[in-house]
C-alpha positions as CSV (number, residue, x, y, z in Angstrom):
1,M,82.7,72.3,107.4
2,N,79.5,72.3,109.5
3,N,77.2,73.2,106.5
4,F,75.4,70.0,105.5
5,I,74.0,71.4,102.3
6,L,77.3,72.6,101.0
7,R,79.2,69.5,102.2
8,K,76.7,67.3,100.3
9,N,77.1,69.3,97.1
10,W,80.9,69.0,97.3
11,M,80.7,65.3,98.0
12,N,78.5,64.9,94.9
13,I,81.0,66.7,92.8
14,I,83.9,64.6,94.1
15,D,82.0,61.4,93.5
16,D,80.8,62.4,90.0
17,T,83.9,64.1,88.7
18,D,86.9,62.3,87.1
19,C,89.1,65.3,87.7
20,S,91.8,65.4,90.4
21,L,94.3,67.8,91.8
22,P,97.8,66.4,92.7
23,D,99.0,66.2,96.2
24,G,101.1,69.2,97.1
25,S,99.4,71.5,94.7
26,T,99.1,75.2,95.4
27,V,96.0,77.0,94.1
28,L,95.6,80.8,93.9
29,V,92.0,82.0,93.8
30,T,91.2,85.7,93.2
31,G,87.9,87.2,94.1
32,A,87.8,84.6,96.9
33,A,85.2,86.4,99.0
34,G,82.8,86.5,96.0
35,L,80.2,83.8,95.3
36,I,82.1,81.6,92.8
37,G,85.6,82.3,94.3
38,S,84.5,81.5,97.8
39,E,82.6,78.4,96.8
40,F,85.6,77.2,94.9
41,V,87.8,77.7,98.1
42,K,85.3,75.8,100.3
43,F,85.2,73.0,97.8
44,L,89.0,72.7,97.9
45,L,89.0,72.5,101.7
46,C,86.5,69.7,101.5
47,Y,88.4,68.0,98.6
48,K,91.6,67.9,100.5
49,K,90.0,66.5,103.6
50,I,88.2,63.8,101.7
51,H,91.3,62.7,99.8
52,N,93.7,63.4,102.8
53,I,96.1,65.3,100.6
54,N,98.0,68.6,100.9
55,I,96.6,71.4,98.9
56,K,97.8,74.9,99.7
57,I,95.1,77.6,99.0
58,I,96.0,81.3,98.5
59,A,92.8,83.4,98.5
60,V,93.0,87.0,97.3
61,V,90.3,89.3,98.8
62,R,89.7,93.0,99.1
63,N,87.7,93.1,102.2
64,Y,88.9,91.0,105.1
65,E,85.9,91.7,107.3
66,K,83.6,90.3,104.7
67,T,86.0,87.4,104.2
68,L,85.6,86.5,107.9
69,S,81.8,86.3,107.4
70,V,82.0,84.4,104.3
71,F,84.3,81.7,105.8
72,A,82.9,81.8,109.3
73,G,83.5,78.6,111.1
74,M,86.1,77.4,108.7
75,L,89.2,79.4,109.3
76,N,90.4,77.3,112.3
77,D,90.1,74.0,110.4
78,T,93.1,74.3,108.2
79,D,96.7,75.6,108.1
80,D,96.7,75.5,104.4
81,L,94.5,78.5,103.7
82,D,96.2,81.9,103.4
83,F,94.6,85.2,102.6
84,I,96.1,88.1,100.7
85,V,94.2,91.4,101.3
86,G,94.7,93.8,98.6
87,S,93.7,95.2,95.1
88,I,93.6,92.8,92.3
89,E,95.7,95.2,90.2
90,N,98.7,95.1,92.5
91,F,98.5,92.3,95.2
92,A,101.9,90.7,96.0
93,V,102.5,86.9,96.1
94,K,105.3,85.8,98.4
95,T,105.0,82.0,97.8
96,E,107.6,80.5,95.5
97,K,105.2,78.1,93.9
98,I,101.8,78.3,92.3
99,D,100.4,75.5,90.3
100,Y,96.8,76.7,89.5
101,I,95.0,80.0,89.3
102,I,91.3,80.6,89.3
103,H,90.9,84.3,88.4
104,A,87.3,85.1,89.6
105,A,87.8,88.7,90.7
106,S,85.4,91.0,88.9
107,N,83.1,93.9,89.6
108,T,79.6,92.5,88.8
109,S,77.5,95.3,90.0
110,S,75.2,96.4,87.2
111,K,74.9,99.9,88.6
112,A,78.8,100.2,88.6
113,F,78.8,99.4,84.9
114,V,76.9,102.7,84.3
115,N,78.1,104.8,87.3
116,N,81.7,103.8,87.5
117,P,82.7,102.4,84.1
118,V,86.4,103.5,84.3
119,E,86.8,101.5,87.6
120,V,85.1,98.5,86.1
121,I,87.4,98.5,83.1
122,N,90.5,99.2,85.3
123,T,89.7,96.2,87.6
124,A,89.1,93.9,84.7
125,V,92.0,94.8,82.4
126,N,94.7,95.8,84.8
127,G,93.7,93.1,87.3
128,T,93.9,90.4,84.6
129,M,97.2,91.6,83.4
130,H,98.6,91.5,86.9
131,V,97.4,87.9,87.4
132,L,98.7,86.7,84.0
133,E,102.1,88.2,84.9
134,I,102.1,86.1,88.2
135,A,101.0,83.1,86.1
136,K,104.0,83.6,83.7
137,D,106.5,84.2,86.4
138,K,105.4,81.2,88.5
139,Q,105.1,78.9,85.4
140,I,101.8,77.6,86.4
141,K,100.1,74.4,85.1
142,K,96.8,76.0,84.3
143,M,94.9,79.3,84.8
144,I,91.1,79.8,84.4
145,F,89.8,83.2,83.6
146,L,86.2,83.7,84.5
147,S,84.5,85.6,81.8
148,T,80.8,86.1,81.0
149,M,78.0,85.2,78.6
150,E,77.7,88.9,78.0
151,V,80.7,88.9,75.5
152,Y,78.2,87.4,72.9
153,G,76.1,90.7,72.9
154,Y,72.6,90.2,71.8
155,P,72.0,87.0,69.8
156,K,68.7,86.6,68.0
157,K,65.8,84.8,69.7
158,G,66.1,81.0,69.0
159,E,69.8,80.9,68.4
160,L,72.0,78.4,70.2
161,V,75.1,80.3,71.1
162,N,78.4,78.3,71.0
163,E,81.9,79.6,71.6
164,Y,82.5,80.7,68.1
165,Y,79.5,83.1,68.0
166,V,80.5,86.7,67.3
167,G,78.1,89.1,68.9
168,R,77.6,92.8,68.5
169,L,78.4,95.3,71.2
170,S,78.5,99.1,70.9
171,S,81.6,100.8,72.2
172,L,79.6,104.0,72.7
173,N,77.2,102.4,75.3
174,V,78.7,103.1,78.7
175,R,77.0,100.0,80.2
176,N,79.2,97.9,77.9
177,S,82.1,98.7,80.1
178,Y,81.6,95.3,81.6
179,P,81.3,92.9,78.6
180,L,83.8,94.9,76.5
181,S,86.4,94.9,79.2
182,K,85.8,91.0,79.6
183,M,86.3,90.7,75.9
184,M,89.6,92.6,76.1
185,C,90.7,90.3,79.0
186,E,89.9,87.2,77.0
187,N,92.1,88.6,74.2
188,I,94.8,89.4,76.7
189,C,94.6,85.8,78.0
190,V,95.0,84.5,74.4
191,G,97.9,86.9,73.9
192,Y,99.8,85.6,77.0
193,C,99.0,82.0,75.9
194,S,100.4,82.6,72.4
195,E,103.4,84.8,73.3
196,F,104.5,83.5,76.7
197,D,103.0,80.0,76.7
198,V,100.8,80.7,79.7
199,P,98.3,77.8,79.9
200,V,95.1,79.8,80.4
201,V,91.5,78.8,79.6
202,V,88.4,81.1,79.4
203,A,85.3,80.1,81.2
204,R,82.2,81.9,79.9
205,L,79.7,81.6,82.6
206,T,76.0,82.4,82.5
207,Q,74.3,83.8,85.6
208,T,75.3,81.4,88.5
209,F,73.6,80.8,91.8
210,G,72.7,78.2,94.4
211,A,73.8,77.3,97.9
212,G,76.3,80.0,99.1
213,V,74.5,83.1,97.9
214,D,74.7,86.0,100.4
215,L,71.0,86.7,100.6
216,S,71.5,89.9,102.6
217,H,73.7,91.6,100.0
218,D,73.2,90.1,96.6
219,Q,70.8,92.3,94.5
220,R,70.4,90.0,91.5
221,I,67.1,88.6,90.5
222,F,67.6,85.2,91.9
223,A,68.4,86.5,95.3
224,Y,65.4,88.9,95.3
225,I,63.2,85.9,94.4
226,A,64.7,83.9,97.3
227,R,64.0,86.8,99.7
228,C,60.4,86.9,98.5
229,I,60.0,83.1,99.1
230,M,61.6,83.3,102.6
231,N,59.4,86.3,103.6
232,H,56.3,84.8,101.8
233,E,56.0,88.1,99.8
234,N,54.8,88.5,96.2
235,I,57.5,88.9,93.5
236,I,57.3,92.4,92.0
237,L,58.7,92.7,88.5
238,K,59.7,96.2,87.2
239,T,59.9,95.0,83.7
240,E,58.0,92.5,81.5
241,G,60.7,89.9,82.2
242,K,61.2,89.1,78.5
243,T,65.0,88.4,78.8
244,E,65.7,84.7,78.2
245,R,68.9,83.0,79.4
246,C,70.3,79.8,80.7
247,Y,71.4,79.7,84.4
248,C,74.1,77.6,86.2
249,S,74.1,76.0,89.6
250,I,77.0,76.6,91.9
251,S,77.8,72.8,91.8
252,D,77.8,72.7,87.9
253,A,80.0,75.8,87.8
254,I,82.6,74.3,90.3
255,S,82.7,71.0,88.5
256,G,83.0,72.7,85.2
257,L,86.0,74.7,86.5
258,L,87.6,71.4,87.7
259,Y,87.3,69.9,84.1
260,L,88.8,73.0,82.7
261,L,91.7,72.8,85.1
262,N,92.3,69.2,84.1
263,S,91.4,69.1,80.4
264,G,90.6,72.6,79.1
265,V,92.6,73.5,76.0
266,S,94.8,76.5,76.5
267,G,93.8,79.6,74.6
268,E,90.2,78.4,74.1
269,A,86.9,79.4,75.7
270,Y,84.2,77.2,77.1
271,N,80.6,78.0,77.8
272,V,79.5,76.9,81.4
273,S,75.7,76.5,82.0
274,S,73.4,74.1,83.5
275,D,71.1,71.9,81.4
276,N,67.3,72.5,81.4
277,T,67.4,75.9,82.7
278,Y,66.7,78.2,79.6
279,C,63.7,80.4,80.3
280,S,62.5,84.0,80.5
281,I,62.8,85.9,83.7
282,A,59.0,86.1,83.8
283,D,58.6,82.4,83.3
284,M,61.1,81.7,86.0
285,C,59.3,83.9,88.5
286,E,55.9,82.3,87.6
287,L,57.4,78.8,88.0
288,V,59.0,79.6,91.3
289,A,56.0,81.5,92.6
290,S,53.7,78.5,91.8
291,K,56.1,76.1,93.6
292,Y,56.3,78.2,96.7
293,D,52.7,79.5,96.8
294,I,53.3,83.2,96.2
295,N,52.2,85.5,93.3
296,V,54.0,87.5,90.6
297,K,52.9,91.1,90.2
298,Y,54.1,93.7,87.6
299,D,55.0,97.2,88.3
300,I,56.6,98.3,85.0
301,Q,59.1,101.2,85.5
302,D,61.9,103.0,83.7
303,I,65.0,101.1,85.0
304,S,67.6,102.5,82.5
305,A,69.8,104.0,85.3
306,S,70.0,100.6,87.0
307,G,72.6,99.3,84.5
308,F,70.6,96.2,83.6
309,A,71.1,94.8,80.2
310,D,68.5,95.3,77.5
311,T,66.2,92.3,76.6
312,L,68.4,89.5,75.5
313,Y,68.1,85.9,74.4
314,M,71.2,83.9,75.6
315,N,70.8,80.2,75.1
316,L,74.4,78.9,75.7
317,D,75.5,75.7,74.0
318,N,77.6,73.7,76.6
319,A,78.5,70.9,74.2
320,K,82.2,71.8,74.1
321,L,82.5,71.5,77.9
322,K,80.5,68.1,77.8
323,A,83.1,66.9,75.3
324,L,85.7,67.0,78.1
325,G,83.5,64.6,80.1
326,W,81.7,67.2,82.2
327,K,77.9,66.7,82.8
328,S,75.3,68.8,84.4
329,R,73.5,67.6,87.5
330,T,70.6,70.0,87.2
331,N,67.2,68.9,86.1
332,S,65.4,72.2,86.2
333,I,65.7,75.9,87.5
334,L,63.7,74.7,90.5
335,D,66.7,72.4,91.5
336,I,68.9,75.5,91.8
337,F,66.4,77.5,93.8
338,A,65.8,74.5,96.1
339,D,69.5,74.1,96.7
340,M,69.8,77.8,97.5
341,L,66.7,77.9,99.8
342,N,67.8,74.7,101.7
343,E,71.1,76.2,102.5
344,L,69.5,79.4,103.6
345,Y,66.9,77.7,105.8
346,S,69.9,75.5,107.2
347,Y,71.7,78.7,108.0
348,V,68.8,80.3,109.8
349,E,68.4,77.2,111.9
350,R,72.0,77.0,112.8
351,T,71.9,80.7,114.0
352,L,68.8,80.5,116.1
């Protein structure tokens, strides 16, 4: 891997993490061209080289052209990375043995939640059923289902949200096609665990970013802020930015998934979020703008058709994950932006 920033991140995870994958393991990763799925695959490629062990990686993707871009410069480095191009609802696995599954495939487009809710539900529910059937047939050792903080609905301001918090979500709000389908998938996972002894763990991730973000296509707020920094343009907020949430660095997310693969209790859920990152969108923008010498401007608009969630307060409690031995390596939200920007600047330099 010729990306110094990513390689440094993966080396830090390997050094700080007590988790390990056995030699000869086969790992299936769905959504392998997405942010978390692709970074997990890249980490595994680094991990197997550092430890000089054989790990077979099967990466499920929808768009092979995008995949070639995501893994540019890495596809000739290993004979142990195979791609399956197909729909998450019906892709076929030919290998006889699968030990671990990271199910990261999901539609995360806010506009799709409103404009294509049936497709969002179908991808989530039928895709997860299909993956769980594979997990059952292959008698895997552990599967991680990537869920979302949105299953908690809208907690009250000031509440610390642990895994047992029961939120409220209206089934008559079309935008809830995403969190409600994720809740259904969680229950399906618990059902397969209870009825068929499939060892599946739910990871409830908060918004995750860092090195590896596709700046040209990602439309989420952190990517927009990064583009403003790189172009030295003011950040324009179309809302008051009152939503408060935790964030998660890619490094913390990957190491958290490793701990869940090793020690997560089947049939249970774990919050995954970085420490010291809880803030409002407005405060995050002001903090980053001050650091990088740009300004925040407000142009309040009606964005109801965008699919963005209403104002929420999502302070995730990650104590349950820490009880497994995991620890966050993030000191502030600025750490995550610095990691993302350093990787992006490094990419620009490599392509000049």
